[in-house]
C-alpha positions as CSV (number, residue, x, y, z in Angstrom):
1,X,-33.0,-29.5,-101.6
2,X,-34.3,-26.3,-103.1
3,X,-37.8,-27.8,-103.5
4,X,-37.9,-28.9,-99.9
5,X,-36.9,-25.5,-98.6
6,X,-39.5,-23.8,-100.8
7,X,-42.2,-26.1,-99.8
8,X,-41.4,-25.8,-96.1
9,X,-41.2,-22.0,-96.3
10,X,-44.6,-21.9,-97.8
11,X,-46.0,-24.2,-95.1
12,X,-44.2,-22.3,-92.3
13,X,-45.3,-18.9,-93.5
14,X,-49.0,-19.8,-93.4
15,X,-49.6,-22.7,-91.0
16,X,-48.3,-21.0,-87.9
17,X,-50.6,-18.0,-88.2
18,X,-53.5,-20.1,-89.4
19,X,-53.0,-22.7,-86.7
20,X,-52.6,-20.0,-84.0
21,X,-56.1,-18.6,-84.7
22,X,-57.5,-22.1,-84.9
23,X,-56.1,-23.0,-81.5
24,X,-57.6,-19.8,-80.1
25,X,-61.1,-20.7,-81.5
26,X,-60.7,-24.2,-80.1
27,X,-59.9,-22.9,-76.7
28,X,-62.8,-20.5,-76.8
29,X,-65.1,-23.5,-77.4
30,X,-63.5,-25.3,-74.5
31,X,-64.1,-22.2,-72.3
32,X,-67.8,-22.3,-73.3
33,X,-68.0,-25.8,-72.0
34,X,-66.2,-25.0,-68.8
35,X,-68.5,-22.0,-68.3
36,X,-71.4,-24.3,-67.5
37,X,-70.3,-25.3,-63.9
38,X,-69.2,-21.7,-63.3
39,X,-72.6,-20.4,-64.3
40,X,-74.2,-23.0,-62.0
41,X,-71.9,-21.7,-59.1
42,X,-73.0,-18.2,-59.7
43,X,-76.6,-19.3,-59.8
44,X,-76.3,-20.9,-56.4
45,X,-75.0,-17.7,-55.0
46,X,-77.7,-15.7,-56.7
47,X,-80.4,-18.0,-55.3
48,X,-79.3,-17.9,-51.7
49,X,-82.1,-16.6,-49.4
50,X,-80.8,-16.5,-45.8
51,X,-84.3,-15.9,-44.4
52,X,-84.7,-19.7,-44.6
53,X,-81.6,-20.3,-42.6
54,X,-79.1,-23.0,-43.5
55,X,-81.6,-24.9,-45.5
56,X,-81.5,-22.2,-48.1
57,X,-78.1,-23.5,-49.2
58,X,-79.3,-27.0,-49.8
59,X,-82.5,-25.7,-51.5
60,X,-80.4,-23.5,-53.8
61,X,-78.7,-26.6,-55.3
62,X,-82.0,-28.1,-56.5
63,X,-84.3,-25.0,-56.9
64,X,-85.8,-24.5,-60.3
65,X,-84.9,-20.8,-60.0
66,X,-81.2,-21.9,-59.9
67,X,-81.6,-23.6,-63.2
68,X,-83.1,-20.5,-64.7
69,X,-80.4,-18.3,-63.4
70,X,-77.8,-20.8,-64.6
71,X,-79.0,-20.2,-68.1
72,X,-78.9,-16.4,-67.6
73,X,-75.4,-16.6,-66.1
74,X,-74.2,-18.8,-68.9
75,X,-75.4,-16.4,-71.5
76,X,-73.7,-13.5,-69.7
77,X,-70.5,-15.6,-69.4
78,X,-70.5,-16.3,-73.1
79,X,-70.9,-12.6,-73.9
80,X,-67.8,-11.9,-71.6
81,X,-65.8,-14.6,-73.4
82,X,-66.7,-13.2,-76.8
83,X,-65.7,-9.7,-75.7
84,X,-62.4,-11.1,-74.6
85,X,-61.9,-13.0,-77.8
86,X,-62.5,-10.0,-80.0
87,X,-60.7,-7.3,-77.9
88,X,-57.9,-8.9,-75.8
89,X,-54.3,-8.2,-76.4
90,X,-51.1,-9.9,-75.3
91,X,-49.2,-6.7,-74.2
92,X,-49.9,-4.2,-71.5
93,X,-49.0,-0.7,-70.5
94,X,-49.4,0.0,-66.8
95,X,-50.5,3.5,-65.7
96,X,-50.5,5.2,-62.4
97,X,-52.4,8.3,-63.3
98,X,-56.0,8.9,-64.3
99,X,-54.9,11.1,-67.3
100,X,-53.3,8.2,-69.2
101,X,-56.2,6.0,-68.3
102,X,-58.6,8.6,-69.7
103,X,-56.4,8.9,-72.8
104,X,-56.5,5.1,-73.4
105,X,-60.3,5.1,-73.1
106,X,-60.7,7.9,-75.6
107,X,-58.1,6.6,-78.0
108,X,-60.2,3.5,-78.8
109,X,-63.8,4.8,-78.6
110,X,-65.2,1.9,-80.5
111,X,-63.8,-0.7,-78.1
112,X,-64.7,1.4,-75.1
113,X,-68.3,1.8,-76.4
114,X,-68.6,-1.9,-77.1
115,X,-67.3,-3.0,-73.7
116,X,-69.3,-0.4,-71.6
117,X,-72.5,-0.9,-73.7
118,X,-72.3,-4.7,-73.5
119,X,-71.9,-4.8,-69.7
120,X,-74.7,-2.2,-69.3
121,X,-77.0,-4.4,-71.3
122,X,-75.9,-7.5,-69.4
123,X,-76.7,-5.6,-66.1
124,X,-80.2,-4.9,-67.4
125,X,-80.7,-8.5,-68.4
126,X,-79.4,-10.0,-65.2
127,X,-81.4,-7.5,-63.1
128,X,-84.7,-8.6,-64.8
129,X,-83.7,-12.3,-64.2
130,X,-82.8,-11.7,-60.6
131,X,-86.0,-9.7,-60.0
132,X,-88.0,-12.5,-61.6
133,X,-86.4,-15.0,-59.3
134,X,-87.1,-13.1,-56.0
135,X,-90.4,-11.7,-57.0
136,X,-91.3,-8.2,-55.7
137,X,-93.3,-5.5,-57.2
138,X,-93.4,-5.9,-61.0
139,X,-95.5,-2.8,-61.4
140,X,-93.6,0.1,-62.8
141,X,-96.6,2.4,-62.7
142,X,-98.9,2.7,-59.7
143,X,-102.5,2.7,-60.9
144,X,-104.8,5.6,-60.7
145,X,-106.2,5.8,-57.2
146,X,-105.9,7.8,-54.0
147,X,-102.9,9.8,-55.3
148,X,-104.7,10.7,-58.5
149,X,-103.2,9.9,-61.9
150,X,-100.9,6.9,-62.4
151,X,-97.5,7.3,-60.7
152,X,-94.1,6.0,-61.7
153,X,-92.7,3.5,-59.2
154,X,-89.5,5.1,-57.8
155,X,-88.2,1.6,-57.0
156,X,-88.1,0.6,-60.6
157,X,-86.4,3.9,-61.6
158,X,-83.8,3.4,-58.9
159,X,-83.2,-0.2,-60.0
160,X,-82.6,0.7,-63.6
161,X,-80.3,3.5,-62.6
162,X,-78.4,1.1,-60.3
163,X,-78.1,-1.5,-63.1
164,X,-76.8,1.2,-65.4
165,X,-74.2,2.3,-62.8
166,X,-73.1,-1.3,-62.3
167,X,-72.7,-2.0,-66.0
168,X,-70.9,1.3,-66.8
169,X,-68.7,1.0,-63.8
170,X,-67.6,-2.6,-64.5
171,X,-67.0,-1.9,-68.2
172,X,-64.9,1.2,-67.4
173,X,-63.0,-0.6,-64.7
174,X,-62.3,-3.5,-67.0
175,X,-60.8,-1.2,-69.5
176,X,-58.9,1.0,-67.1
177,X,-57.4,-1.9,-65.3
178,X,-56.4,-3.5,-68.6
179,X,-58.0,-6.8,-67.7
180,X,-58.8,-7.4,-71.4
181,X,-55.1,-7.9,-71.9
182,X,-53.0,-10.9,-71.0
183,X,-50.9,-9.3,-68.3
184,X,-48.2,-11.7,-67.0
185,X,-49.7,-15.0,-67.9
186,X,-48.3,-17.8,-65.9
187,X,-46.1,-20.5,-67.4
188,X,-47.4,-24.0,-67.3
189,X,-50.9,-22.9,-66.3
190,X,-52.5,-25.7,-68.3
191,X,-54.8,-27.4,-65.8
192,X,-58.4,-26.3,-65.7
193,X,-58.6,-27.0,-62.0
194,X,-56.4,-23.9,-61.5
195,X,-59.7,-22.0,-61.4
196,X,-60.3,-23.4,-57.9
197,X,-57.3,-21.4,-56.6
198,X,-58.8,-18.2,-58.1
199,X,-62.3,-18.7,-56.6
200,X,-61.6,-16.8,-53.3
201,X,-60.2,-13.9,-55.2
202,X,-63.2,-13.9,-57.6
203,X,-65.6,-13.8,-54.7
204,X,-63.7,-11.0,-52.9
205,X,-63.3,-8.9,-56.0
206,X,-67.0,-9.3,-56.8
207,X,-68.0,-8.3,-53.3
208,X,-65.6,-5.4,-53.2
209,X,-66.9,-4.1,-56.5
210,X,-70.6,-4.6,-55.5
211,X,-70.2,-2.8,-52.2
212,X,-68.2,0.2,-53.6
213,X,-70.7,0.6,-56.5
214,X,-73.6,0.4,-54.1
215,X,-72.3,3.2,-51.9
216,X,-71.5,5.4,-55.0
217,X,-74.9,4.9,-56.4
218,X,-76.7,5.5,-53.0
219,X,-74.9,8.8,-52.5
220,X,-75.5,9.9,-56.1
221,X,-79.1,9.0,-56.2
222,X,-79.6,10.5,-52.7
223,X,-78.7,14.0,-54.1
224,X,-79.9,13.7,-57.7
225,X,-82.6,11.1,-57.5
226,X,-85.6,13.4,-56.9
227,X,-84.7,15.6,-59.9
228,X,-84.2,12.5,-62.0
229,X,-87.5,11.1,-60.9
230,X,-89.3,14.3,-61.9
231,X,-87.5,14.5,-65.2
232,X,-88.6,10.9,-66.1
233,X,-92.2,11.7,-65.0
234,X,-92.3,14.8,-67.2
235,X,-91.2,12.7,-70.1
236,X,-93.8,10.1,-69.5
237,X,-96.4,12.8,-69.1
238,X,-96.1,13.5,-72.8
239,X,-97.3,10.0,-73.5
240,X,-100.0,9.7,-70.8
241,X,-101.0,11.5,-67.7
242,X,-98.8,10.8,-64.7
243,X,-98.0,12.3,-61.4
244,X,-94.6,13.3,-60.2
245,X,-95.3,12.7,-56.5
246,X,-93.2,9.8,-55.3
247,X,-94.6,7.0,-53.2
248,X,-91.9,6.3,-50.7
249,X,-88.1,6.4,-51.2
250,X,-86.3,3.2,-52.4
251,X,-83.0,4.4,-50.9
252,X,-84.4,4.0,-47.3
253,X,-85.8,0.5,-47.9
254,X,-83.5,-2.1,-46.3
255,X,-85.0,-4.8,-48.5
256,X,-84.2,-2.8,-51.7
257,X,-80.7,-2.1,-50.6
258,X,-80.0,-5.8,-49.8
259,X,-81.6,-6.9,-53.0
260,X,-79.5,-4.6,-55.1
261,X,-76.3,-5.5,-53.3
262,X,-77.1,-9.2,-53.8
263,X,-78.0,-8.7,-57.4
264,X,-74.8,-6.7,-58.2
265,X,-72.7,-9.2,-56.4
266,X,-74.1,-12.0,-58.5
267,X,-73.5,-10.0,-61.7
268,X,-69.9,-9.2,-60.8
269,X,-69.2,-12.8,-59.7
270,X,-70.5,-14.1,-63.1
271,X,-68.3,-11.7,-65.0
272,X,-65.2,-12.4,-62.8
273,X,-65.5,-16.1,-63.3
274,X,-65.7,-15.7,-67.0
275,X,-62.6,-13.4,-67.1
276,X,-60.6,-15.9,-65.0
277,X,-61.7,-18.8,-67.2
278,X,-60.6,-17.1,-70.4
279,X,-57.2,-16.2,-69.0
280,X,-56.5,-19.7,-67.8
281,X,-57.6,-21.4,-71.1
282,X,-55.8,-18.9,-73.4
283,X,-52.5,-18.9,-71.5
284,X,-52.1,-22.7,-71.7
285,X,-48.8,-23.9,-73.3
286,X,-49.2,-24.1,-77.0
287,X,-47.6,-26.9,-79.0
288,X,-47.7,-25.6,-82.6
289,X,-44.7,-26.5,-84.7
290,X,-45.1,-30.3,-84.3
291,X,-47.6,-30.0,-87.2
292,X,-45.2,-28.3,-89.6
293,X,-43.0,-30.1,-92.1
294,X,-40.1,-27.8,-91.1
295,X,-40.8,-27.2,-87.5
296,X,-37.6,-25.1,-86.9
297,X,-38.4,-22.7,-89.7
298,X,-42.1,-22.6,-88.5
299,X,-41.0,-21.6,-85.1
300,X,-38.6,-19.0,-86.4
301,X,-41.4,-17.6,-88.6
302,X,-43.6,-17.2,-85.4
303,X,-40.8,-15.4,-83.6
304,X,-40.6,-12.9,-86.4
305,X,-44.3,-12.5,-86.7
306,X,-44.4,-9.0,-85.3
307,X,-47.7,-8.1,-87.1
308,X,-49.6,-10.4,-84.7
309,X,-48.5,-10.1,-81.0
310,X,-50.6,-13.2,-80.3
311,X,-48.7,-15.4,-82.7
312,X,-45.4,-14.0,-81.5
313,X,-46.5,-14.6,-77.9
314,X,-47.3,-18.2,-78.5
315,X,-44.1,-18.7,-80.6
316,X,-41.9,-17.6,-77.6
317,X,-44.0,-19.8,-75.3
318,X,-43.3,-22.7,-77.6
319,X,-39.6,-21.8,-77.8
320,X,-39.4,-21.9,-74.0
321,X,-41.2,-25.3,-73.9
322,X,-38.7,-26.7,-76.4
323,X,-35.6,-25.4,-74.8
324,X,-36.7,-26.4,-71.3
325,X,-38.3,-29.9,-71.9
326,X,-37.6,-31.1,-75.4
327,X,-34.0,-32.2,-75.6
328,X,-34.4,-33.7,-79.1
329,X,-35.7,-30.6,-80.8
330,X,-33.3,-28.3,-78.8
331,X,-30.4,-30.3,-80.2
332,X,-32.0,-30.0,-83.7
333,X,-32.0,-26.2,-83.4
334,X,-28.3,-26.2,-82.4
335,X,-27.3,-28.5,-85.2
336,X,-29.5,-27.0,-88.0
337,X,-26.7,-25.2,-89.9
338,X,-27.8,-25.8,-93.6
339,X,-29.6,-22.5,-94.1
340,X,-29.0,-19.8,-96.6
341,X,-30.1,-17.2,-94.1
342,X,-27.7,-18.5,-91.4
343,X,-27.7,-21.2,-88.8
344,X,-30.9,-21.8,-86.8
345,X,-29.1,-20.9,-83.6
346,X,-28.1,-17.5,-85.1
347,X,-31.6,-16.6,-86.2
348,X,-33.4,-17.8,-83.1
349,X,-30.8,-16.1,-80.8
350,X,-31.0,-12.9,-82.9
351,X,-34.8,-12.7,-82.3
352,X,-34.4,-13.2,-78.6
353,X,-31.6,-10.6,-78.3
354,X,-33.8,-8.1,-80.2
355,X,-36.4,-8.4,-77.5
356,X,-33.8,-7.9,-74.7
357,X,-32.1,-5.0,-76.5
358,X,-35.4,-3.3,-77.3
359,X,-36.4,-3.5,-73.6
360,X,-33.0,-2.1,-72.6
361,X,-33.2,0.9,-75.0
362,X,-36.7,1.7,-74.0
363,X,-35.8,1.6,-70.3
364,X,-32.9,4.0,-70.9
365,X,-35.1,6.4,-72.8
366,X,-37.7,6.5,-70.1
367,X,-35.5,6.8,-67.1
368,X,-32.6,9.1,-68.1
369,X,-32.0,12.0,-70.5
370,X,-31.3,10.9,-74.1
371,X,-27.9,12.7,-74.2
372,X,-26.6,11.7,-70.8
373,X,-24.3,8.8,-70.5
374,X,-25.4,5.9,-68.5
375,X,-23.9,6.0,-65.0
376,X,-21.9,3.0,-63.9
377,X,-23.8,0.6,-61.6
378,X,-22.2,0.2,-58.3
379,X,-23.4,-3.4,-58.2
380,X,-21.4,-4.2,-61.4
381,X,-18.1,-2.5,-60.5
382,X,-15.1,-4.6,-60.0
383,X,-14.0,-5.4,-56.5
384,X,-11.0,-7.6,-57.1
385,X,-9.2,-6.6,-53.8
386,X,-12.0,-8.1,-51.7
387,X,-12.4,-11.3,-53.7
388,X,-12.5,-14.4,-51.5
389,X,-10.1,-17.1,-52.2
390,X,-12.2,-19.9,-50.8
391,X,-15.8,-20.6,-51.6
392,X,-18.6,-22.5,-49.9
393,X,-17.5,-25.8,-48.5
394,X,-13.8,-25.0,-48.8
395,X,-13.7,-25.3,-52.6
396,X,-11.4,-22.8,-54.5
397,X,-13.3,-20.2,-56.5
398,X,-12.4,-20.0,-60.1
399,X,-10.5,-16.9,-61.3
400,X,-11.7,-16.2,-64.8
401,X,-10.1,-12.8,-65.2
402,X,-6.5,-14.1,-65.8
403,X,-4.2,-11.4,-67.2
404,X,-7.2,-9.0,-67.4
405,X,-7.3,-8.7,-63.6
406,X,-4.1,-6.8,-63.4
407,X,-5.3,-4.3,-66.0
408,X,-8.6,-3.9,-64.2
409,X,-6.8,-3.3,-60.9
410,X,-4.7,-0.5,-62.3
411,X,-7.7,1.4,-63.7
412,X,-9.6,3.5,-61.2
413,X,-13.3,3.3,-61.3
414,X,-15.1,6.4,-62.3
415,X,-17.6,7.9,-59.8
416,X,-21.2,7.4,-60.7
417,X,-23.0,10.6,-61.9
418,X,-26.3,11.6,-60.4
419,X,-29.0,11.4,-63.0
420,X,-30.6,14.7,-64.0
421,X,-34.3,15.3,-63.7
422,X,-36.4,13.5,-66.2
423,X,-38.0,15.5,-69.0
424,X,-41.7,14.7,-68.7
425,X,-43.4,13.7,-71.9
426,X,-46.5,15.5,-73.2
427,X,-49.5,13.4,-72.7
428,X,-51.5,15.6,-75.0
429,X,-49.1,15.4,-78.0
430,X,-49.8,15.3,-81.7
431,X,-50.5,11.6,-81.6
432,X,-53.9,12.3,-80.1
433,X,-56.7,12.4,-82.7
434,X,-60.4,13.2,-82.9
435,X,-62.4,13.2,-79.7
436,X,-59.3,12.3,-77.6
437,X,-57.4,15.4,-78.8
438,X,-60.4,17.7,-78.2
439,X,-61.2,16.5,-74.7
440,X,-57.6,16.3,-73.5
441,X,-56.7,19.6,-75.0
442,X,-59.7,21.3,-73.4
443,X,-58.9,19.6,-70.1
444,X,-55.3,20.8,-70.3
445,X,-56.4,24.4,-71.0
446,X,-58.7,24.3,-68.0
447,X,-55.9,23.0,-65.7
448,X,-53.4,25.6,-66.8
449,X,-55.7,28.4,-65.6
450,X,-54.9,27.8,-61.9
451,X,-51.8,26.9,-59.9
452,X,-53.5,23.9,-58.5
453,X,-54.3,22.6,-62.0
454,X,-50.7,23.1,-63.1
455,X,-49.5,21.0,-60.1
456,X,-52.0,18.3,-61.0
457,X,-51.0,18.3,-64.7
458,X,-47.3,18.2,-63.8
459,X,-47.8,15.3,-61.5
460,X,-49.7,13.4,-64.1
461,X,-46.9,13.9,-66.6
462,X,-44.2,12.6,-64.2
463,X,-46.4,9.6,-63.0
464,X,-46.3,8.2,-66.6
465,X,-46.4,4.7,-67.9
466,X,-43.2,2.6,-68.3
467,X,-44.0,0.5,-71.3
468,X,-40.7,-1.4,-71.1
469,X,-42.6,-4.3,-69.5
470,X,-45.5,-4.3,-71.9
471,X,-44.2,-7.7,-73.1
472,X,-43.0,-8.8,-69.7
473,X,-43.7,-12.5,-70.2
474,X,-42.2,-12.5,-73.7
475,X,-39.0,-11.1,-72.2
476,X,-38.9,-13.8,-69.6
477,X,-39.3,-16.5,-72.3
478,X,-36.7,-14.9,-74.5
479,X,-34.1,-14.7,-71.7
480,X,-34.7,-18.2,-70.4
481,X,-34.9,-19.8,-73.8
482,X,-31.7,-18.1,-75.0
483,X,-29.7,-19.2,-71.9
484,X,-31.1,-22.7,-72.0
485,X,-29.8,-23.0,-75.6
486,X,-26.4,-21.8,-74.4
487,X,-26.4,-24.2,-71.5
488,X,-27.4,-27.1,-73.7
489,X,-24.7,-26.3,-76.2
490,X,-22.0,-27.6,-73.9
491,X,-23.1,-31.2,-74.8
492,X,-25.5,-30.8,-77.8
493,X,-23.7,-28.2,-80.0
494,X,-21.7,-30.5,-82.3
495,X,-20.5,-27.8,-84.6
496,X,-19.6,-25.1,-82.1
497,X,-22.1,-22.5,-83.5
498,X,-22.9,-21.2,-80.0
499,X,-19.4,-20.7,-78.6
500,X,-18.6,-17.6,-80.7
501,X,-21.7,-15.8,-79.6
502,X,-21.6,-16.4,-75.8
503,X,-19.8,-13.1,-75.2
504,X,-22.5,-11.2,-77.2
505,X,-25.3,-12.9,-75.2
506,X,-23.6,-12.2,-71.9
507,X,-23.0,-8.6,-72.8
508,X,-26.7,-8.0,-73.7
509,X,-27.8,-9.6,-70.4
510,X,-25.3,-7.6,-68.3
511,X,-26.3,-4.3,-69.9
512,X,-30.0,-5.0,-69.3
513,X,-29.3,-6.2,-65.7
514,X,-27.3,-3.0,-65.1
515,X,-30.2,-0.9,-66.2
516,X,-32.7,-2.8,-64.2
517,X,-30.6,-2.6,-61.0
518,X,-30.1,1.1,-61.5
519,X,-33.8,1.7,-62.0
520,X,-34.5,-0.4,-58.9
521,X,-32.1,1.6,-56.8
522,X,-33.6,4.8,-58.3
523,X,-37.1,3.7,-57.5
524,X,-36.2,2.9,-53.9
525,X,-34.5,6.2,-53.4
526,X,-36.7,8.7,-51.6
527,X,-35.2,11.6,-53.4
528,X,-36.1,10.3,-56.8
529,X,-39.5,8.9,-56.2
530,X,-41.2,11.9,-57.8
531,X,-39.1,11.4,-61.0
532,X,-39.7,7.7,-61.5
533,X,-42.8,5.6,-61.8
534,X,-42.6,3.5,-58.7
535,X,-45.9,1.8,-59.5
536,X,-44.5,-0.1,-62.4
537,X,-40.9,-0.3,-61.2
538,X,-40.8,-2.4,-58.1
539,X,-42.5,-5.6,-58.9
540,X,-41.6,-6.0,-62.6
541,X,-38.1,-4.7,-62.3
542,X,-37.2,-6.9,-59.3
543,X,-38.8,-9.9,-61.0
544,X,-36.8,-9.4,-64.2
545,X,-33.6,-9.0,-62.1
546,X,-34.3,-12.3,-60.5
547,X,-34.9,-14.0,-63.8
548,X,-31.6,-12.7,-65.3
549,X,-29.6,-13.6,-62.1
550,X,-31.0,-17.1,-62.1
551,X,-30.1,-17.7,-65.7
552,X,-26.6,-16.3,-65.2
553,X,-26.0,-18.5,-62.1
554,X,-27.2,-21.5,-64.1
555,X,-24.8,-20.6,-66.9
556,X,-21.9,-20.2,-64.5
557,X,-22.6,-23.5,-62.9
558,X,-22.9,-25.3,-66.2
559,X,-19.7,-23.7,-67.7
560,X,-17.8,-23.6,-64.5
561,X,-14.9,-25.8,-65.7
562,X,-14.6,-23.8,-69.0
563,X,-15.0,-20.2,-67.8
564,X,-11.3,-19.5,-68.3
565,X,-11.4,-20.8,-71.8
566,X,-14.1,-18.4,-72.9
567,X,-11.6,-15.5,-73.1
568,X,-14.2,-12.9,-72.2
569,X,-13.5,-9.2,-72.3
570,X,-12.3,-7.7,-69.0
571,X,-15.6,-5.9,-68.2
572,X,-17.6,-9.1,-68.8
573,X,-15.1,-11.2,-66.9
574,X,-15.4,-8.9,-63.9
575,X,-19.2,-9.1,-63.9
576,X,-19.3,-12.8,-64.4
577,X,-16.7,-13.3,-61.6
578,X,-19.3,-12.2,-59.0
579,X,-21.6,-15.1,-60.2
580,X,-18.6,-17.5,-60.1
581,X,-18.0,-16.3,-56.5
582,X,-21.7,-16.6,-55.7
583,X,-21.7,-12.9,-54.6
584,X,-23.9,-11.3,-57.3
């Protein structure tokens, strides 16, 4: 027995992490294969020439230029996949202010430089390919002639500046929007044809980016283009004799503007398709612990693998799959009691409760003063006098309060306290290092010199990030998996290991639900909008409330005939009574 445990612990402690990275590499190779038809789709769009009418669409399918651009788009897509593979994370931290975004860009200068530089080089590469497909003037210096010495072609200069603008803008947008992170991956998103549902959004996002970048470039080059042109000519003059007199202006050429818009749209579409493909492939459900000799301990090891968020992310995904669809292994978890470190239920539930409790504490710290007591939630206060005696369909509603109801009726509810203003954190604190600390400190000193700057700085501090939902999907999996194990215990828990912990599980969920409802009410209140980050509150908070309510309703329905026997504390009984009455 000791030998089996030692062997299984060795396997579980290494195989899970090793296998997780192996699966990621395998999915990357699959994404490279799926990238071929997506590159062909981008090539068809890039090869459209509406001057030939409707026949240009049919010609684009068989044109040799389409094949050439397919190769270029495939290379660009592979580069995007590699960037994702090396830099992506499984958590996120949403921001509603430009100062935290700037802080994030400066905090990881290496990653920022890699992403921005890579997309800038890709823009140059795809511009050359696109220009080669459609022809046009390939001469970057006008020869010596009527105008005197050789002259720099302003169209080429503008094209290279435009490609630089596209690459830098897209790389910065990718980082500032945190699209290199797996934000809210969908459960059961395993079918590759899910990409067809994302094609419209890919096209619209690419066109929106191309048009906005086009206008920003046009206005910038309109004001600074002539000075830039003269500067480049003066640099070239050191190598050979040139003239700084421009021949025409590329900004007032309709053909140039259409060409650049089409080119940037093709670039952005290629990159967008690669991003969506990576997200779909990586977020597929992962079946890991079937390959382990001790699959329960392997799963537990993954849940505890806090050093690697990716491994932990997949472990919770696997736990959800087991508890929702694998009755045999769910029963094995509930009946696995021969462990020195405790029953498997106790260890798995402890890891899930840690996720929920950490989110609760983080939400408290970021939405109320540290020394202020949490105000009572009006949605969770008892309302025994108005309790209905008959439920839907005429069925009597179970009274789970028993003798505790008389005690709860005699106690008067305390009025809720209005939360005090939130102390804004310092975005320029001691955690900033190097270039980030220098730039942000200098920026703060500049802003503090004027009243307007002080108002902007104060606003950026209040509109801060709420990192409670950085592991949003992991919280959902932890809550659903935990409650599915509790629900399954009614028929699968042979030794009663779950029954003694139901009160603790419900208490943790009710505390988190109370905090979420309070934050949702606070975000909806007009008087407190300046003190709470509405940008991250509404969608994520409401979604998490719905997840907890659904699991509590499922628990109440499953344990309906045994609610009185649970002997819950009065506070929990009052809260659970609303779910038994279907009034929560």
